C-alpha positions as CSV (number, residue, x, y, z in Angstrom):
1,M,27.8,-28.0,27.9
2,T,24.6,-26.7,26.5
3,L,22.8,-23.8,24.9
4,R,19.6,-23.1,26.8
5,I,16.8,-21.2,25.0
6,D,14.2,-19.8,27.4
7,I,10.7,-20.2,25.8
8,G,8.7,-19.5,29.0
9,G,5.5,-17.6,27.9
10,L,6.1,-18.4,24.3
11,P,2.9,-17.5,22.4
12,S,1.1,-20.1,20.2
13,G,2.9,-20.4,17.0
14,G,6.1,-19.1,18.5
15,L,8.0,-22.2,17.7
16,R,8.2,-22.7,13.9
17,F,9.8,-25.0,11.4
18,A,10.6,-23.5,8.0
19,A,12.9,-23.9,5.0
20,S,15.5,-21.3,4.2
21,P,17.3,-21.1,0.9
22,L,19.9,-18.8,2.4
23,A,20.6,-21.1,5.4
24,E,21.0,-24.0,3.0
25,L,23.3,-22.0,0.7
26,T,25.4,-21.2,3.9
27,A,25.6,-24.9,4.7
28,M,26.7,-25.6,1.1
29,L,29.4,-22.9,1.4
30,H,30.6,-24.5,4.6
31,V,30.9,-27.9,2.9
32,L,33.0,-26.2,0.1
33,A,35.2,-24.6,2.8
34,E,35.5,-27.7,5.0
35,P,34.8,-30.8,2.9
36,G,36.5,-33.0,5.5
37,H,33.6,-32.4,7.8
38,H,31.2,-33.8,5.2
39,P,32.6,-36.8,3.5
40,Q,29.2,-37.7,2.0
41,H,29.4,-34.4,0.0
42,A,33.1,-34.5,-0.8
43,G,32.4,-35.5,-4.5
44,W,29.9,-32.8,-4.9
45,A,32.3,-30.2,-3.4
46,A,35.1,-31.3,-5.8
47,D,32.8,-31.0,-8.7
48,V,31.6,-27.5,-7.7
49,W,35.2,-26.2,-7.2
50,A,36.2,-27.7,-10.6
51,G,33.3,-25.9,-12.3
52,L,33.7,-22.5,-10.7
53,R,35.2,-19.6,-12.6
54,P,38.5,-18.4,-11.1
55,E,37.0,-15.1,-10.1
56,Q,34.0,-16.7,-8.3
57,A,36.4,-19.2,-6.5
58,E,38.5,-16.3,-5.3
59,R,35.4,-14.5,-4.1
60,L,34.3,-17.5,-2.0
61,R,37.8,-17.7,-0.4
62,E,38.0,-14.0,0.4
63,A,34.7,-14.2,2.4
64,E,34.8,-17.7,3.6
65,F,35.3,-16.6,7.2
66,L,31.5,-15.9,7.2
67,W,30.7,-19.6,7.0
68,R,33.9,-21.7,7.5
69,S,34.4,-22.3,11.2
70,S,31.1,-20.8,12.2
71,Q,28.2,-19.1,10.4
72,A,27.5,-15.4,10.6
73,D,24.2,-14.8,12.4
74,F,22.7,-13.0,9.4
75,L,23.2,-16.0,7.2
76,I,20.7,-18.1,9.2
77,P,17.4,-16.2,8.9
78,A,14.9,-16.1,11.8
79,R,12.2,-15.4,9.3
80,P,12.8,-17.6,6.3
81,R,11.5,-16.5,2.9
82,P,10.5,-18.5,-0.1
83,T,13.5,-17.3,-2.2
84,L,17.1,-16.5,-1.8
85,A,16.6,-13.0,-3.2
86,E,14.0,-12.2,-0.6
87,E,16.2,-13.4,2.2
88,L,19.2,-11.4,0.9
89,D,16.9,-8.3,0.8
90,D,16.2,-8.9,4.6
91,V,20.0,-9.1,5.2
92,D,20.3,-5.7,3.4
93,G,17.9,-4.3,5.9
94,I,20.2,-5.1,8.9
95,D,22.1,-2.0,10.1
96,D,25.8,-1.8,9.6
97,D,26.7,-2.1,13.3
98,R,24.9,-5.5,13.6
99,Y,26.2,-6.8,10.3
100,V,29.8,-5.8,10.9
101,T,29.8,-7.2,14.5
102,A,28.3,-10.5,13.3
103,A,30.8,-10.7,10.5
104,L,33.8,-9.9,12.7
105,V,32.8,-12.6,15.2
106,T,33.3,-15.3,12.6
107,T,36.3,-13.5,10.9
108,C,38.2,-13.0,14.2
109,G,37.3,-16.3,15.8
110,S,33.9,-17.2,17.2
111,G,33.6,-16.0,20.8
112,R,36.8,-13.9,20.8
113,I,34.8,-10.7,20.2
114,P,32.1,-10.1,22.8
115,R,28.8,-9.8,20.9
116,A,27.6,-7.1,23.2
117,A,30.8,-5.1,22.9
118,P,30.7,-1.5,21.4
119,S,30.5,-1.4,17.7
120,P,33.9,-1.3,16.0
121,L,32.5,1.2,13.6
122,K,32.0,3.7,16.4
123,D,34.5,2.7,19.1
124,A,38.2,3.1,18.3
125,A,39.3,0.6,20.9
126,A,36.8,-2.0,19.6
127,R,38.0,-1.4,16.1
128,E,41.7,-1.9,17.1
129,R,40.9,-5.0,19.0
130,A,39.0,-6.5,16.0
131,L,41.9,-5.7,13.6
132,E,44.4,-7.2,16.1
133,L,42.4,-10.4,16.3
134,A,41.9,-10.6,12.6
135,Q,45.6,-10.1,12.0
136,A,46.4,-13.0,14.4
137,R,44.1,-15.2,12.4
138,G,45.9,-14.6,9.1
139,P,46.4,-12.2,6.2
140,R,43.1,-12.9,4.5
141,Q,41.2,-12.3,7.7
142,E,43.1,-9.1,8.3
143,A,42.4,-7.8,4.7
144,F,38.7,-8.7,5.0
145,A,38.3,-7.0,8.4
146,E,40.1,-3.9,7.1
147,R,37.9,-3.6,4.1
148,L,34.8,-4.3,6.2
149,L,35.6,-1.6,8.7
150,A,36.7,1.0,6.1
151,D,33.7,0.6,3.8
152,P,31.0,-1.7,5.2
153,R,28.5,-0.9,2.5
154,A,30.9,-1.8,-0.3
155,V,31.8,-5.1,1.4
156,R,28.1,-5.9,2.1
157,A,27.3,-5.4,-1.6
158,R,30.2,-7.5,-2.7
159,V,29.2,-10.4,-0.3
160,R,25.6,-10.2,-1.6
161,D,26.8,-10.3,-5.2
162,T,29.0,-13.3,-4.4
163,L,26.1,-15.2,-2.9
164,E,23.8,-14.3,-5.9
165,R,26.5,-15.7,-8.2
166,C,26.4,-18.9,-6.3
167,A,22.8,-19.4,-7.4
168,E,23.7,-19.8,-11.0
169,A,27.0,-21.5,-10.3
170,F,25.7,-24.4,-8.1
171,F,23.0,-23.4,-5.6
172,D,19.9,-23.6,-7.8
173,A,20.7,-27.1,-9.0
174,A,21.6,-28.3,-5.5
175,W,18.6,-26.7,-4.0
176,A,16.3,-28.4,-6.5
177,G,17.9,-31.7,-5.5
178,V,17.2,-31.3,-1.8
179,V,14.1,-29.2,-1.5
180,V,11.8,-32.3,-1.6
181,R,13.6,-33.9,1.3
182,I,13.4,-30.6,3.3
183,A,9.7,-30.2,2.5
184,T,9.1,-33.8,3.7
185,D,11.0,-33.2,6.9
186,L,9.0,-30.0,7.5
187,R,5.7,-31.8,7.1
188,L,6.7,-34.4,9.6
189,K,8.0,-31.8,12.1
190,N,5.0,-29.5,11.8
191,D,2.6,-32.5,12.1
192,L,4.3,-33.6,15.3
193,L,4.2,-30.1,16.7
194,R,0.5,-29.8,15.9
195,R,-0.5,-33.2,17.2
196,Q,1.9,-34.0,20.0
197,G,3.4,-30.7,21.1
198,I,6.8,-29.1,21.4
199,G,8.5,-32.0,23.2
200,A,7.7,-34.5,20.5
201,A,8.7,-32.1,17.7
202,L,12.1,-31.4,19.4
203,A,12.7,-35.1,20.0
204,S,12.4,-35.6,16.3
205,V,14.9,-32.9,15.4
206,S,17.9,-34.6,17.1
207,G,18.9,-36.5,20.2
208,A,20.9,-33.4,21.0
209,V,17.8,-31.2,21.3
210,T,15.4,-31.7,24.3
211,L,12.7,-29.9,26.2
212,A,13.5,-29.3,29.9
213,P,11.0,-31.1,32.3
214,D,9.3,-27.8,33.2
215,G,8.6,-27.1,29.5
216,D,10.1,-23.6,29.6
217,V,13.6,-24.3,28.2
218,I,14.9,-25.8,25.0
219,V,18.3,-27.5,25.7
220,V,20.7,-27.9,22.8
221,D,23.8,-30.1,23.3
222,K,26.7,-27.8,22.1
223,L,30.3,-27.3,22.9
224,Q,29.5,-24.1,24.8
225,D,27.5,-23.0,27.8
226,K,25.2,-20.2,26.6
227,A,21.7,-19.0,27.2
228,T,19.2,-16.9,25.3
229,T,15.6,-16.0,25.4
230,A,13.0,-16.4,22.7
231,D,10.7,-13.7,24.0
232,A,7.7,-13.0,21.8
233,A,9.7,-13.4,18.6
234,G,9.8,-17.2,19.1
235,V,12.3,-19.8,17.9
236,T,12.9,-21.0,14.3
237,F,14.1,-24.4,13.3
238,I,15.5,-24.8,9.8
239,P,16.2,-28.3,8.3
240,S,19.3,-28.8,6.2
241,V,20.6,-31.6,4.0
242,F,24.1,-30.2,3.5
243,G,24.5,-29.2,7.2
244,R,24.8,-32.8,8.6
245,P,26.3,-33.4,11.2
246,H,26.2,-29.8,12.5
247,L,23.6,-28.2,14.7
248,V,24.0,-24.5,14.0
249,A,22.5,-22.1,16.6
250,V,21.9,-18.4,16.5
251,H,21.9,-17.2,20.1
252,A,23.6,-13.8,20.3
253,P,21.9,-10.9,22.1
254,G,19.6,-9.0,19.8
255,W,19.2,-11.9,17.4
256,Q,16.1,-14.2,17.4
257,P,17.1,-17.8,18.3
258,V,17.4,-20.1,15.3
259,V,18.6,-23.7,15.1
260,Q,19.6,-25.3,11.8
261,Y,19.5,-29.0,12.1
262,P,20.2,-32.0,9.7
263,V,17.1,-33.6,8.2
264,A,16.3,-37.1,9.3
265,E,17.9,-39.9,7.2
266,P,16.8,-43.5,7.1
267,G,19.0,-45.9,8.9
268,P,21.7,-44.0,10.9
269,P,21.3,-43.9,14.7
270,E,20.4,-40.9,16.6
271,P,23.3,-38.6,17.5
272,V,24.8,-39.4,20.9
273,P,24.7,-36.5,23.4
274,L,28.0,-35.0,24.3
275,E,27.3,-35.9,28.0
276,T,27.3,-39.6,27.0
277,V,30.5,-39.2,25.0
278,T,32.1,-37.5,28.0
279,L,31.0,-40.3,30.3
280,R,32.5,-42.9,28.0
281,L,35.8,-41.1,27.7
282,E,36.0,-40.7,31.5
283,A,35.2,-44.4,31.9
284,L,38.0,-45.4,29.5
285,A,40.5,-43.1,31.1
286,H,41.0,-45.4,34.1
287,P,43.6,-48.2,33.6
288,V,41.7,-50.7,35.6
289,R,38.6,-50.2,33.6
290,L,40.6,-50.6,30.4
291,R,41.9,-54.0,31.7
292,L,38.4,-55.1,32.5
293,L,37.2,-54.2,29.0
294,R,40.0,-56.1,27.5
295,T,38.8,-59.2,29.3
296,L,35.1,-58.5,28.5
297,A,36.0,-58.2,24.8
298,R,36.8,-61.9,24.9
299,G,33.3,-62.7,26.1
300,P,30.9,-62.3,29.1
301,H,32.3,-62.5,32.6
302,T,31.0,-62.4,36.1
303,T,32.3,-60.0,38.7
304,G,34.1,-62.8,40.5
305,E,35.8,-64.0,37.3
306,L,37.0,-60.5,36.5
307,A,38.3,-60.0,40.1
308,H,40.2,-63.3,39.9
309,A,41.7,-62.5,36.4
310,W,43.1,-59.2,37.6
311,E,43.7,-59.9,41.3
312,L,41.2,-57.3,42.5
313,T,38.5,-57.5,45.1
314,P,34.9,-58.1,43.9
315,P,33.7,-54.7,45.4
316,E,36.5,-52.9,43.6
317,V,35.5,-54.6,40.3
318,S,31.8,-53.8,41.0
319,R,32.6,-50.1,41.4
320,H,34.4,-50.0,38.0
321,L,31.7,-52.0,36.3
322,A,29.1,-49.5,37.5
323,V,31.0,-46.7,35.9
324,L,31.1,-48.6,32.6
325,R,27.4,-49.4,32.7
326,R,26.5,-45.8,33.3
327,A,28.6,-44.9,30.3
328,G,26.6,-47.5,28.2
329,L,29.7,-49.6,27.5
330,L,28.5,-52.8,28.9
331,T,25.3,-54.7,29.8
332,T,24.5,-57.3,32.4
333,R,22.3,-60.4,32.2
334,R,21.5,-63.0,34.8
335,H,22.0,-66.7,34.1
336,G,20.6,-68.6,37.1
337,R,22.7,-67.6,40.1
338,Y,25.3,-65.8,38.0
339,V,25.3,-62.2,36.6
340,R,27.4,-61.9,33.5
341,N,28.8,-58.6,32.2
342,T,29.0,-58.2,28.4
343,L,30.9,-55.5,26.5
344,D,28.7,-53.4,24.2
345,L,31.1,-53.6,21.3
346,P,29.1,-51.4,18.9
347,A,28.9,-48.6,21.5
348,L,32.7,-48.9,22.0
349,S,33.4,-49.0,18.2
350,A,31.1,-46.0,17.6
351,L,32.9,-43.8,20.1
352,G,35.3,-42.4,17.6
353,T,32.4,-41.4,15.2
354,D,30.3,-40.2,18.2
355,L,33.2,-38.1,19.4
356,L,33.7,-36.5,16.0
357,T,30.0,-35.9,15.5
358,A,29.7,-34.3,19.0
359,V,32.7,-32.0,18.3
360,L,31.4,-31.0,14.9
361,R,27.9,-30.4,16.2
């Protein structure tokens, strides 16, 4: 499953890497709402919650649907600005229909409200549908949706005020702590883009982001099958320290494509594509292959040895071993006349982490 961004005919400079204070604040708010997704920031999240005034904590909870399960499109700017205030000014410039629709997509459950549907501010049926979905999600979602539809300007002003208060409460200090890492990542990405082109720059973003062979499509490994077009507006890539392990993508009709990605960290391996995780799960789903792996876990074996151990024919074992090799779960090495199969234990051990990362991505 992938998100495909058509960049055919993209003008020079149409693909850009830039820092966004608002996007990073949104990533921080997601960490506060879902610290279990981000164990590396769990201590930070606990400290922030402990230091928040009760009113500010309640404000974050009442609007958390804008960043908890997914992020509202207007919180990931396509045209990042140097300051949070400037980016919030740009959000203020969005018309009520687009703002409300984007907010309801996250409040009612991402994907449950068609983004190209009539505006719930103008269409009674769309309004009732939005309220029905929000009600099903819970009383807080229902109350937020009701306020948003009844008085969007008031809710928008309150959300902005809540975000501005975050600056003093925790964002300014946290941003100062990560801005150097973000700037370093941007220098590397923009240098690759300038010297080696789009393909190299995308490869450095994540193993889950690639350029199609024809050079006209950016492919993002996501738990969805979606497509969008960059057109003349281009595509923006925003690095994030607090966003790891997520890849956040803005792709709705009428919104410029944006991808927020985790900055590179020394040491950890590249993220495994969902396709690889799927291959490994399918390979492990067969009882015969599980038996073979149990034997290989004890050491390298030839095809004949495995066939004898499990009373199978060599061709049958070969077929199962081929599936395991394609999934990257074992390797083969020739020793004279014998070819021994060896379990890739690190790949098997990492499957749990890879699966979690692929799902959260």
